[in-house]
N, C-alpha and C positions, 0 to 999 in steps of 0.2 A: 636098630639105632643104638641100643645100649652097648653091644660089642664095638661098634664104631666109635662111640664116645670113650670107652675104655682104651681102645687102641690109640686114638688121637691124644688122649691125656698122657698115656705112657710114652708116646713119641715126644711130646712136649717136654716132659721132665727129663727123659733120657738124653734128648738133644741138648738141653740146657747144661746138664752135668758134663756131657762129652765136650761141649764148647769150652766150658771153664777149664777142664783138664788139658785139652789139646792146645788151645790158644796160649794158656799159661806156660806150656812146655816149649813154645817157639817164640814167644814175645815176653822177654824177661820182666818188663814193667808189670805184667799181669801176675807174676809170682807174688807181688806185693800189693796189687790192686785187684784181687780175684773177684771181689764183689762188683767191679766195674762191669764185667760181663753179666753178672747177676742183675744189676740195675738195668742194663740194656734189655735183658730178657724180660724183666717185669714190665718195662715200657712196651715191648713188643707184644707180650701176652695181653696186656690191657687194651692196646690198640686193635689187636686181632679180634678180641671178644666184641669190641665196639663195632668193628667193621662187619661182623658176621651177619648182621641183620640187613645190610644194604648191599653187600658184595654179590655180584651176579655170576662171577666166574670162580673157579677153584683158585687157591692162592699159589699159582705157579711161580710167583716171584720168590717164594721161600727157598725151594731147591736151587733156583738160579743164583740167588745171593749166597747160599751156602757153598756152592761150587766155586764162585768167585772169591769168597773169603778165604777158603782153604788154599786156593791157587796163589793168591796174593801173599799170604803169610808164608807159604812154602817157598815162594820166589824170593822174599825179603824177610827172613827171620831176624829177630832183633836181640842183640845182646848189648848191654849198656855199660857205661863207666861205673866204677865204684863211686858212690855218691860223694859229692863235695859239699853238700848242704850242711850247715852247722846245726840245724834244728832236728834233723832226722837222718839216720844212717841206713843205707841199704847195702847188704853184702851181695855184690854182683860181680860180673867179670871185669877184667882189666881193660878191654878194648871195646870201643863202640862200633857196631856195625848195624846196617839196616836203617830204615826211616826214623826220623826223630820222634820223640814222644808226642809232640803236638800234631803230628800227621797220623801215626798209627793208632793211637788211642781213640780219636773220634771215628776213624774208619771201623774199628772193631765194635765200638758202642753202637753205632748206627746199624752195622751189619747184623749184630746180635739181635737188635730189635726187629729188623726186617725178617730174619730167619725164624725167630720164635713167633712172629705174628701169624705165620702160615698155619702151624698146628693149632694155635689158639683160635684162629678163624674156624677151623674144622670143629673144634670143641664147641665154640659158640653156636654153630648151626645146630648141633645136637641139643644144646640147651633150649633152643626155641621150640623143639618138638617134644620135650619131656616135661613132666611136672618139676618144679624148682628143686625140691630136695632130692628127688630121684636122680636128676641130672647131676647135682652136686655130689651125691653119693658115688655114682659111677666115675665121676671125674677124680675123686679121691682114690678110688680103687685103682684106676689107671695110673695115677701118680705113684702109688705104692709099687705097682708092677715095674714102672720105670726105675725107681730107686733100687729095688731088689735086683733087677737085671744088671744095672750098672755096677752095683756092689759085687755081684757074683763075678763079673768080668774082671773087676779090680782084684778080687781074691785070687783069681786064676792067673793074674799077670798078663791078661790078654792085650796085645798091641792094638793100636788104633784102627787097623784095617777091620777088625771085628766090629768096632763102634760104627764105622762107615757102612759096612754091609748091613747091619741091623737097621740103621737109619734109612738106607736106600730101600730096603725091603718094605719098611713100614710106609714110606712115602708112596711107593708104587701101589701098595695095597689100598691106601686111603684115597689116592688121587687119580689112578688110572682105571677107568670103567671097564667092565667086562664087555667084550664085543658081542653084539646081538644084531645081526643084519649088516648090510653094507654101510649104512650111515653110522651105526654104532662102531663099526670097524674103523672107519675113518677117524672118528672122535678118539678111539682108543689109541691109534697110531700117533695122532697129534699129541694127545696127552702124554703118551709114553715118551715121545721125543722131548717134550718140554721138561718132563721130570727126570728122565734118565740121562740125558746128555750132560747137564751140569754135575749130576751126582756121580757119573762115571769118571769125570775129571777128578772129583773128590776122592773116589775110591782108588784111582790110579796114584794120586799123590800119597795117600795113606799106605798103599801097598808098597810103594818105593821106600817110604820111611820105615815101615814095619819089617821089611826084609833086609835092611842093611845090617851086616853082622855085628857092627859096633853098638847098635841100639838095642835096648831092652826097656821094659816098663815096670816101674814099681807103682804102688798105690798113690805115690806122691809126685813122681818125676818121670821124665824121659831120661834114662841113664845111658851114657856113652862111655866106653872104655877104650883106652889105647895103651899098648905095652911097647916099651923100647928100652934101650940100654944107654946109660951115661957113665962114662969112665969105667966101663966094664961092670956096672951095677945094674941089675934088672929093676925097672921102675914100672909102676902101673898108675895111670892117671884116670880118674873118674870125674866125668863132667855131668852135671844134672841141669836140665832145662837150659842148656847152652852156657852154663857157668862152671868154670873149673872149681871142683869141690874138694877132692881128696887125692893124695898120692900115697900109694902103698910102696914103701921103701924099706929095705932090710933095716932092722933096728940098729945094727952097728953103724951103718952108713948114716942113718938119720941122726944119731947122737953125735957123730963126727961132724956132719955138715951143719946141723942145727942143735947145738948142745943145750939150748933152752928147754928142750923136751925132757931133759933129765933133771931140771931144776927142782921140781916138786919133791923129788927123792933126796935132794941135797938140803933143801930148806926145812923139810919135815924131819924131825929127829928120828921118828919111827921109819922114815923112808930108807934108811940104811939097811933095814932088815924087815921089810913089810911081809906080814903073813897073809892077810886078807885085803884085797884091793877091789874097789868098785870103780869101773870106768863107765861113765855116761856119755854117749856119743861115740861108741866103740867103732862105728863105721866099718871100714875094710880091714881093721885089725892092727894097724901100725902101733897105736897106743897100747894095745894089749901085748904086742910083742915086746915093747919097751919095758912094760911092767914085769914080764917074765924075765927079761934080761937083767932087771934090777933085783931079781931074786924073790919075786912074789910066790908065796906058797899056793895061793888060789886067787883067781880073778873072776869076778862076775862082770861080764861084758854086756852092757845094755845098749841096744841100737833100735831106733824106731822104724827103720826102713829095712824090710826083709831082703829086698833085692841087693842093696849095697852090702849087707852082711854076707849074702850068698856069694857075691862076687869076691869079697875078701876071703871067704872060706876056700874058694876054688883057686884064686890067683895070687893071693898075698905071698910074696917070696919066702916069708918066715913060717907060713902056715900056722899062725897062732891059734886059730879056732880048732885045730885038730889036737892041740895039746891037752892032755887029761887034766891039767890044772885049771882049765878054763871052762866056765859055764856060760853059755850064750843065752840072752833073753831078748826077744823082740817085744819091746815095750817102750812106753814113755818113761823117761827117767824119774820124773816127779811121782808118777803113779807107782813106779816100782818101789820107791822109798816109802810110800804110804801103805804098801801092802806087805812089806817084809819086816821081820824083827831082827834080821842079821845086823851085826856090828862089824865095822871095818877099821883097819889101821890107816887106810888112805882112801879118800873118795876124790875122783878126778872128773871135772867137766872138760872133756877133750874136744875142743873146737866144735861145740854143738850149735853152729849157725845153720839153720834149716833151709834158708833160701826160699821159703814159701809160707803162705798163710793157711790157717785152719779154714777149710771150706765153710762159707756161711758167716764168717766173722771178719769184719773189715780190717782189723788191726791186731789180731792175735796170731803170732807165729807159732810154729810147732814147738819152739824152744822157749817161748815167753815165760812160762811158769817155772822154768829152771833157775831164773836169775832174780827172783824176788827175795825180799828179806825173809819171808816165811819159808821159802825153799832152802835158804842157807841154814835156817834154824832147824829144819827137818834133817839136813845133812849132819849138823852138829849132834843131833839126837842119835844118829846111827854110827857114831865114832866110838871105838874102844878107848879106854884111858891111854893117853899119850898119842892118840891119832891126830890126823890132819886132813884138811879139805883144801883142794887146789883147783885152779882153772887156768887155761891159757888159750889165746887166740890172737888173731891180727885185729886189734881193736880200732886202730886208725885215728882215734881221737883221745887226747889226754883226759878230757872230762869223763869219757866212758870208763877208762881205766880207774880213775879216782872214784867214780860212782860205784864200781864193783868192789873196790877196796873198802870204801865207806860202808857198803852193805855188809861185807864180811866183818868189819869192825863192830857194827851194831848187833849182828847176830851172835858173835863170839865174845864180845866184851873187851877186845883188845885189838891193837893194830896188827894187820897182817904183814907178811913180807911181800914186797912188790918189786919185781925185776922187769925193767923195760929193755927191750932188745931192738936195736936198729931204729931207723927213722922212717918217715913216710907212713907205711901201714902200721907201724908201732905194735909189734908183737909184744905181749906182756904176759908174765906169769904171776898170779896172785896165790899165795900159800898162807894158810892160817891154821895154827895148831889149836887143839882143843883148849889148851891153856897157853899162855905166852911162853912158858918154859918148854913147850913141845915144838917150838920152831927156832930156827937159827937163821937170822936175816943177815945178808951181806951189808946192807945199809938200812937205816930206819926210814920208813915211809913218812914223808912230812905231813901227811894228812890231806884232806880234801881242800880245794881252793874255794874262794868265795863264790865261784860260779858253778861249782859241782852240784848237779841236781840231787835231790834226796833219793834214797833207795827206792827201786820199783817195788810195788806191793802186788798181792794177788788181785786186788781190786783194780789197780792201774799197772798192769805188767808190761809197760812200754819202755823197756830198757833203753832202746835206741832213740827215744824222743827226748831231746835236750830241753825244750821249753815246756812251760805249763799251759801252752796254748795250742790250738789246732793249727798245724802248719798251713801256710798260705797255699801251698800246692794242693792240699786237700780241698780247701775252701773254694778255690777257683774251679777245680774240677767238678765239685758237687754243684756249684752254681750253674755251670754249663750243662750238667746232666739235667737239672731241673728245668732249665730253659728249653733244652731239646725236648723234654717231655711235654711241656706246655705247647710247643709248636707242633710236635708230632701228633698229639691228640687232636688238636684243632684241625690239622690237615686231613688226618685219617677219617675224622667224623664228618667231614663236609660241612663244618660250621655248626652242626647241631649237637656235637658230643657234649659240650659243657652244659647245654640246656637240658639234655637228657639226663645227665648225671647230677644236676643240681639238687634234686630231691633226695639224693642218696649220699649227702655229705657225711652223715653218720656212719655209713658203710665204708666210706673213704677213710675216716678216722679209725674205724675198727681194723682195717687192713694195715694202717701204719702202726697201730698199737701191737697187733699180732706179730709183725715183723720184729719189733723190739723184744717181745716175749720169746720168740724163737731164738734170736741172737743171745739173749740172756741164758737160755737153756743150753745152747751150744757151748758158750764160754764156761758156764757153771759145770757141766758134765765133763768138759775138757780138764778143768782143774781137779775134779773129784776122781776121775777115772782115766785121765790121760788124753793127750791131743792126737791119738792115733786115728787113722781113717776108719777103723772098726767102730770106735766110740762115736765118731762123727756120723757115720751111716746109721747107727742104731738110734741116735737122737733124732735125725731127720725122719726116719721111719716112725719113731715113737710119737713125734709131733703129728704126723699124718694119721696115725692110729687114734690119737686123742681127738683129733678133729672128726674122723670118721665115727668114733664112738658118740660124739656130741650130736652128729647128724642122725645116727640110728636111734638114740634116746629121744630126740625130738620127733622123729617119724613115728615111733612105736608107742610112746607114752605121753601122757599129759604132763608137760613140764611147767614149772612155776612161771608166773608172769615175768616179762623182761625186767621189770624193776627189781624183782627178787634176784634174778640172775646177775644183775649188775652188783647187787650187794655181795653175792658170792664171789664175783670177780674181784671186787675191791678187797674183800677179806683175803682172797688168795694172794693178791699183791702185797698186802700187809704182812701175811705170813712169810712171804719171800724176803721182805725187808727185815723182819724181826730175826729170822733165822738165816743168816748169810751162809754162803758156801763154806767159809772157814770153820764154822761151827760143826759142819758135818765131816770135816776131814779127820777128826779124832775118833769117829765111829768105826766099828768093824765094817768090812766091805759090804757084807750082806745087808746090814741095817742101814748103812749109808745109801745103798742103792734104793731101798724101799722109801726112806725119808726123802731122798732127792726126787724120786718120781712123783711122790705126793705133792711136794712143794712146787715143783716146776710145772706139773701138768694140771694142777687144780685151776689156776687162772686161764690156762689155754683151753681147757674143757669148757669152763663157764663162758669165756669169750665166744666160743664157737657155737654154743647153744644159743647165745644172743644173736649171733650172725644167722644161724639157721632159721630161727623164729622170724627174724626181720626179713630175711631173703625170701621166705615163703610168701610173704604178703606184698612183695614188690610187683608193680604192674609191668615193669620193663626189666626182664631178667638179664639181658645182656648188658644193659647200661649199669644196673646195680652191681653185677659181678665185675664188670670192667672198672667201676669206681673203686671197689674193694681191692682189686689187684694193683691199680695205680697208687692207692694208698700204701700198699706194701713197698712200692718204690720210694715213696717219701720216707717210710720207716727205715729203709736201707740207707738213706742219706743221713737221717737223724742218728743212726747208729754211731757215726763218727763222733758224736758228742761224748761217747765213752772215753775218748782221749783226754777230755777235759774233766769229766766228773766221775770217771770209772765205770766199770760194767754194772756195778750195783746201782749207780745213779740212773741207769736206763729205766729202772722200775718207776722212777718219778716221772720221767717223760711219758712212759706208757700210761701211767695213771692219769696224767693231764689229757692225753689223747682220748682215753676211755671216758673221762668225765665230759669232754666235748661231745663224744658220741651219745652219751646219755642225755645231755641237754638238747641235742639236735634231733633226737629220735622222734618219730611221729607220735603225736599226742592223741589220747582217747581212741586208740585203735584205728585211727584214720589211715587208709592206705594211700600213700603218696607215689607220685612218679608215673603217671600215665604216659604211655609211649606217644611221641609226637612225630 
């Protein structure tokens, strides 16, 4: 039973991560709403746990729905228009193809819930046959196995066919019985057909996608390349997740066709003869080649995506990465600045629009921490006397250009040079010298308008959010998600789900609070150590290790009463509030890591000791565990409040949720929740 529980839990988490990655690579909406699949997964896992006690058959619906979902998305992948909303900007493709948002997103949400309900049902059946904490312990071990396996495949750059083969093998192992006798043989053949038929469809689709020569996979994207010539000039186009992303063009042709790429070197006085240049968002190397063409003596090229860098290294017509004057770094730009003592004559943010979110954070993009006031101040600290800082991109909105220029003004203490190029997508170049004397502007920037939003900060790094409110698109979507959750739980539980879960309202609130703590940890570590997939995977695994440690301590030792553990929990939340992430950025990396782990994981550990002690005493294990998981879904929705109050403010919401759990806990050691 224990090996089966580990396998089912590993399948559940591996499948969740694979769905998030694969659907996001083929449905562009999900590059910006990655936790939409996560919320559907939480709903499905909660429903599957609740169903496990009353389901009489194996959950064959799960592989069937998985095969259908993959087939539908492969048949109609989605790319969308560049956003026209004035309240939030999405950098996406120019042409709309595939089903509209209101069709495809509900399909994916419901399908994700149905797919994940199957492995969760298998997990729930194991919970019924094992002691509470023993079952929870092996569930966590299986989850860790799932994370490690998916992380290893990401590290190896494995295409999705490997994800599909692993998922298929695990479904077969868990759902197809071994033949023993004629009756068992018939059951095995029938089960095998129900499981394998839809999964072979999935494997076929993934095999076709994985073997196309233009496709490759980075830890962040599905990357597609196409080479051709235009006017006799070799060009390389790189598309990620269905969105045109970069073009590798010879530097001479780039500067001839798009002279704005040379503007930072003209506006910065030191740009006429730069010695040390830092390029953040180096990509396939075009900006590096321009820096070399402008006479740079040395270039540090920082790129977060190893696959895109490797494509540029192999196929960029100028071959800038082979130049001995270039040092290449696979890293997050903000994290690189926090770890280096080097000074530069010119620092460039070269079109670093990532087109995707950090996994597990609803509103944090890979590049979000590059455009805050604190990030600009960090760049200023890394400039040599006479140096300059510049950025360029297709910003598309005047208010966004002014916001960036205003941020530079606040960080450097004087107005930058602002060059706007063209209409429509509005490419702009913002250049600011270390002092005003270190820049030469063609025309003075008039300053921000009355509607220009204030600079983004590390607490609210939402550069592309125009208003100080949560966009209506998010509110409507979250409302529908919660409504679907209410209906789905009611249907799946046959009318008794809410009655069974009512005594475990405190566990529901514990689940919601835990989700917010996890989000705060992900965003905090992303700021402190980078938004890279490696940091993200380490944080996810670290959270599970902290939870597993809490379970082991509860199993093996006599822990303080729940009241005392709540005191420790609130003390941990207070510690996180008093010592924000910005305080740790000034520390050496080793000390920063130690302090960050203590501050982030103290409340997580305490919260899970509370959960473990409470879970041990429940009379209905599946109902109590399901309530906790559905609470995590609510926490995923509440996470969007960070758009309004910042990531640090999520600690307040978590504290309120934990206070509610404290007040609703069983009193006087009374065990609540007898199965009905």
